[in-house]
N, C-alpha and C positions, 0 to 999 in steps of 0.2 A: 504494500500500500504506500502511496506517495503522499506525504504529510507536510503541511505548512504549519510551523510553530511560530506564533507571534507572542513574544514574552520579553519585556524590557528589563527584568531582573537578571543580571548577568550570571549569577551563580545558579539560580533556578533554571534559567534557559539552557545553560551549558549542561547541567546535570540531566535535565529532561531530554534534551536532544540526544545526548550520549546513550541514555537508557532506552530510548525509543529505538535507536539503531541496534544496540547490543542485545537487549532482551526481547524486543518486538520484531527485530529484523526489518524495520521499515526504512524507507528512504526519507530523509528529513531535511527540509530547508528551514533555517531559523532566522527570523528577523526580529528587530527590537523596537520598531516604531509602527504606528498604525498606518501611515502613508505607505511604507514599504510593504506591509501585509497586503494592502489593497492592490498595489502594483504587481506583486508576485502572483496573487490569486487571479488576476485578470490577464496575465501574460504567460502563465504556465498552467499545466493541468495537475490538479490535486484531488485525490479521493476524499481527503478530510482536512479540515482546517481547525487548529487549536488556537483560540483567541483569548489573550489576557484582557480583562475588562478595562484596566487602567494602563494606558500606554501614552507616551508623548506623540504629538502630531496625529491624533486620531484614536479615540478610545474604541474598545472592542465592540460596544453596542452600535456605535455609528458605522463602523466598518462592516459589521454583520448586516445591518439594515441596507447599506449601500450595495453589498454583494448580492443580497437577495433581490433588490430592486433591479439589479443588472441581469438577473436570471441565473445566478450561480445556484445549482441544485445539489451540490455535494454536501456531505455532513459537516456541521460546525459544532464544536464543543467549546463552551465558554469556561475560562478559568477566572476565579475571583475570590477575594476575601469577604465580599459582601454575602451575608448569609440569611438575610431576612426573606420572608415569603414574597414580599413586594419586589425585592431585587431579583429573585429567581423568576418571577412572572415577567418582569421587564426583559430579562435576558431571553426567555423563551419567546416572548411576543416579538422581539427584534429579529427572530428567525433562527435562533440557536436550537439544535436538536438535543443537546444535553448540557449539563451544568455541573461543574466540579468545584467544590469550595477548597480554598487554600487554608492551611497546608494539607497536602494530600499524599498518599502513598503511591509510588510508581506502579505497583501491582494493580491498584484500583483504576488508575488511568488506563493501563493496558487492557484491563477487563472491559472498561467502557468503550475503548476503541474497537475491541473485538466485537462487542455487541453492535456498535454502529456499523461496522463493516459487513455485518450480516444483513443489513437493511439495504435495499436497492435504491440509491439516490440518483444515480446517473441516468439521464434521459437517453433512450435508445437512439433518438435522432442525432445526438451529438457524437455517437460512436463512429460515424462514417463522415468523412470530409472529402469533398471533391476539389481537386486542384486542376482546373480545366477538365481534361478527360482522364485524369489520374485519380483513382479512388484510394484514399488512405483510411484503413480500418483500424480503429483503436482497440477493438476487442481482441483481434488475433495478431495485431502489429504487423500488418502486411500492406504492400502497395500493389494496386491492381490496375492494369490497362488492357482492356480487351480480354484475351485468353491468358495473358501473362500475369502470374501471381508470384510476387517476390516476398519472401520472409525477411524481416529486419531483426537485428539483435535488439535487446532492450535499450542499449545506449544509442544505437542508430535511430531507433524510433523516437526516443526522447529528444534527440537532437533535431530530427525532422519536425516533430510536433512543436518544438520551441520556435523553429524558423517559420513554420506555417502560421503560428499565432502572431508572429511579428513580421509577416511578409512585407517586403518593401523597405524594411529597416535593416541597417547593418548592425549585426551583433558582434561585439568584440569577443576575443577569446576569453577574456576574464569573465564576461557575463555568461558565456556558454559553459565555462568551467563551474561557475557558481550554481547555475540553474540545473545542469545535467548531472554533474558529479558531486556537487556540494562544496561550499567554500572551504571546508576543512579537509577535503580529499587530497591525498598525496599523488597528484596527477600532473604530469608535465604538459607543456603546450604541444609537444610532439604527439602526445596521445590524442589530443583534440584534433590535430591535423590528420592523424592516421584514421580516426573515426570518420572525419569528413570525407576522406579519400574513399573509404569503404562504402559510405552512403552514396557518394557520387557514382560509383561503379554500379550500384544497384539501381539507381535512378536511370542510368544509361541503359540498363537491361529492359526498362519499360519505355525506352525512347525519349527520356527526358534529359537531353544533353546540355541544355542551357539553363536549367532551372536553378541549380545551386551555384552561386557565384562567389569567388574569392576576391576580397578587397585587400590588396597588398598592404601589409603592415598594420591592418586594422582587424579584420575578421571575416564574417561570412553573411550572406543574405540570400533570400529567395526572390527571384525576379520572374516576370512573365506569368504570374499566377493570380 
């Protein structure tokens, strides 16, 4: 499961991110401000978002409301020290699917995430994206054109998905590293370039020779889509 964690407490955020990866086996992106949470959530694909109630530059409630009004249908879990019934109602009415009061045990958080993952939040219509006459299928991570059906690796698919969601924009290698591998991953820029090269070869197998462009010294972009 691909998770976005928005938590401004450095110690709690670092511990929670680490335990979600180690004990839960999840891929986690961690941000510390509300504005960043909104940007990440609207430019990358996440199965579930964990939002701290109180954050600088956008609190969890307003970010949750904004995402729901934009059509985000994935699971949202709210973290907060506010424990009154009114506070819980406000969080749920803002669009949160669950509510966990601080301080909490990591095992309880993991149990709640497992429960949320068993619920079907993703709209089926969003599982398939057309790029001109090329079909990208999020369910089985393939690209299809006519009778040609090409399987992508998880990293290749995450990279393509990120580029599609930001089509026409040049994404730097640093942004790609942070969004696909995670900011704390021990990955070199050569690994990113190698993944791009493999993805480009697979795009060429479905006759997409000019879709993925390299911008020398900067990064990559999708054009003509």
